[in-house]
N, C-alpha and C positions, 0 to 999 in steps of 0.2 A: 469527412473520413475517407481514408484511402480505401481503393478496392481491397487490397491485401487485408487490410484490418477488418472491413465488412465481412469478408469469407472466414476469417478467424472467429468472429463473434457470431456468425450465422447459426441459428437453430434451425434444425429440420422442420421444414413445413407442417408435417403430421404431428409434431408435438408443441410448436409455437402457438400456444394459447393466445398470447396477446395479438399476435397477427390475425388469428382466426377471428377474433372478438372484435377488434377495432380497424382491421384493415390496413395496419401498419406496423413496423417492428418498434420496439419500445425506445429505440434510441432515435427514432424520427418524430417522437412527440415533442410538441413545443409546450412550454410552461410560463405561466403568468404571474399573476398576484399570489399572495400567500393567504391561505384560509385563516379567518379571524379565530377560530376555535383550536385548530390543531398546528397552525403555524407551518404547515407543509404546502408546497406549491401547489396551485390549481392548474391542470392541465388543459389543452384545448378543448376537451370534451366537457370541461365542467367538473371533474372529478378531483378530490384530494384524498388524504389518507384517511380520514375519518368518515368521509361521506357526506358531511354536513354542507359542503360548498355546493353541492348540487342543487 
């Protein structure tokens, strides 16, 4: 992602709850397999949309 695009999408740190919770921005998270229950992708932290992949 270009530096200009990152700046346009940047959420101020004081309200960026994703960064506060996980230590990285939402667009930096990598995804892998799909959850067998909800069919959503499981992220690098082991979470999916329904929480059952954890």
